[in-house]
C-alpha positions, -999 to 999 in steps of 0.1 A, spaced: -81 212 7 -77 232 -27 -40 236 -41 -26 268 -52 -15 265 -86 7 291 -108 -21 308 -121 -34 317 -87 2 328 -74 1 350 -107 -31 364 -99 -25 370 -63 8 391 -76 -14 416 -90 11 419 -120 -13 418 -153 18 409 -177 27 382 -154 -9 369 -153 -11 370 -190 23 349 -193 12 325 -169 -24 321 -187 -10 316 -219 15 290 -206 -14 272 -191 -32 268 -222 -1 249 -234 7 231 -206 -17 209 -182 7 209 -154 2 247 -148 -35 243 -150 -37 217 -120 -2 210 -103 0 227 -69 29 252 -67 56 258 -42 79 289 -35 112 283 -21 140 305 -10 172 298 -32 173 276 -64 172 243 -42 155 227 -14 161 194 5 134 173 23 135 139 42 119 106 34 117 79 60 125 51 37 126 23 63 108 20 99 124 6 128 110 -25 143 87 -30 172 71 -60 185 55 -77 216 78 -90 242 76 -118 269 82 -109 306 119 -110 312 128 -105 275 133 -79 251 135 -67 215 166 -59 193 174 -22 191 167 -9 156 166 23 139 145 39 108 162 50 78 162 86 65 174 96 33 177 131 19 159 142 -16 172 174 -33 149 192 -56 167 220 -79 153 246 -98 169 253 -134 170 288 -151 152 288 -184 157 316 -211 142 328 -242 154 359 -264 126 372 -291 147 394 -314 123 411 -341 139 434 -366 131 470 -360 122 477 -398 102 444 -403 81 454 -369 74 491 -381 62 476 -415 36 456 -399 1 469 -408 -9 462 -374 17 483 -357 51 472 -340 33 459 -307 10 436 -323 38 423 -346 61 417 -313 30 401 -293 26 375 -320 63 368 -320 66 368 -283 35 342 -279 59 317 -295 84 320 -268 57 318 -241 46 286 -256 80 272 -259 87 279 -221 57 260 -211 65 229 -236 100 228 -228 94 225 -191 68 199 -198 92 179 -221 117 175 -194 90 167 -167 88 134 -187 125 132 -202 146 154 -183 178 141 -169 205 162 -150 231 134 -152 229 136 -188 226 174 -193 233 193 -161 211 221 -172 177 200 -170 154 192 -144 149 155 -136 117 140 -151 96 109 -145 118 88 -166 146 96 -144 130 93 -110 117 60 -120 145 47 -137 154 22 -108 118 21 -92 95 -8 -106 65 -6 -84 49 24 -104 61 14 -136 39 -10 -154 48 -24 -186 22 -30 -215 46 -55 -235 59 -37 -262 97 -43 -269 105 -19 -298 123 12 -290 112 29 -321 76 25 -316 73 26 -279 52 53 -255 37 57 -224 6 69 -205 16 91 -171 -5 92 -139 -2 121 -119 -10 128 -81 -12 163 -70 -26 155 -37 -12 145 -1 -11 110 9 -5 96 43 24 75 40 45 55 65 69 87 63 40 109 74 19 128 52 37 137 18 27 158 -10 26 143 -43 41 164 -74 45 201 -71 59 227 -93 87 245 -74 94 284 -80 130 295 -70 128 325 -49 91 324 -54 96 341 -91 70 337 -115 78 334 -155 87 369 -165 89 391 -199 112 419 -199 111 446 -226 149 455 -236 134 479 -265 159 484 -294 191 466 -294 219 459 -315 219 423 -326 242 401 -351 228 389 -382 229 350 -390 266 355 -402 276 366 -369 294 397 -380 269 424 -392 246 441 -367 211 454 -374 186 471 -348 162 448 -332 133 450 -306 144 424 -279 125 408 -251 137 382 -225 116 356 -212 129 339 -179 115 310 -155 132 291 -128 111 260 -121 116 227 -107 96 196 -104 92 180 -71 82 142 -69 79 137 -34 76 100 -34 79 72 -62 41 64 -57 32 99 -65 36 95 -100 27 63 -122 39 54 -160 21 27 -181 52 23 -205 62 0 -236 27 6 -253 29 0 -291 3 -7 -319 0 -42 -310 5 -39 -270 -23 -14 -262 -35 0 -226 -64 -20 -211 -83 -12 -180 -65 -40 -160 -33 -24 -168 -43 13 -161 -59 -1 -128 -25 -18 -121 -9 14 -123 -32 32 -101 -31 5 -75 6 6 -73 4 41 -66 -17 40 -35 -20 55 -9 -16 83 -36 -50 94 -55 -46 98 -93 -56 135 -104 -43 135 -140 -38 110 -166 -16 124 -197 -7 103 -229 0 112 -267 -26 116 -293 -20 80 -307 -26 64 -273 -58 87 -267 -72 71 -297 -62 36 -285 -83 44 -254 -114 52 -274 -115 13 -281 -121 11 -244 -153 28 -244 -182 8 -230 -164 -9 -202 -173 3 -169 -142 25 -162 -151 45 -194 -190 49 -194 -201 84 -203 -234 79 -186 -249 55 -164 -263 32 -179 -241 33 -211 -264 43 -239 -259 39 -277 -256 74 -284 -223 75 -264 -204 56 -291 -200 91 -307 -186 108 -278 -149 109 -267 -136 90 -237 -123 120 -217 -120 105 -183 -113 71 -166 -132 64 -135 -136 104 -131 -96 110 -139 -92 135 -169 -73 122 -196 -53 152 -212 -31 145 -246 3 160 -241 21 161 -274 56 162 -257 50 126 -250 69 110 -277 62 78 -297 100 67 -299 107 60 -261 133 37 -250 119 2 -242 118 4 -202 126 -29 -186 
């Protein structure tokens, strides 16, 4: 069944301004194009995961089995408020040859991209225990879970990076049917821009004031990773320890019963992947043709591979 994404929710709102903001964010962030979206009441919600089953077995006549129980743990997903404040000098905007609105819109686009990129960066590296205002990202969720974090073998923290494997689909697990990864919206609120008009603002010295057009950008998202298997990571990649087809398949296998819907990586790793073309997982046509040497490998077994510039090349080594 098709999933409702952030852009779908925006279009159903009927607010053209909101649709424009979300479309601009989606251009900068693959999550907003593909990840399903869930609206919640308040800023956090709790769900339960059955982390261990009770035991059951066959019994002989006049004999029994031990009484046991399953283990349920609570998981809390918290949405965190994001804010951007655009201040455009009134005199500078009015002197622009294309007019005030054109100048302000050009400046505002930077803030819309910043919302998308900041959320995206924290989807990988956010840690609420380190910075309380952040959402928890993949690194935090998988920090103590090795089953879906496979190492490529690198060991130099200044040169390490990762590929990330995302499942946005439901899976039938021992806990029952569980979603994969979702973007969560606090109180169902979409990203917004509020024009405050001309306001007095402080200059860089913090003492003198000048008139400026102000716009505030707000978004309160969360990232719900319902199961450790719904996101995978091929970590410790460096120039001498590259991704391979067996390693990528090892991550995908570790994520079972989830199906992988998206793979993200840095530009550098994307170029490493091009060296794997011609293998069965990266065939552009069937059978592989000599002309395909000039084509980029954009999928792995049909899974799209997208470059995400928020993935850094200086990750800490994952043990």
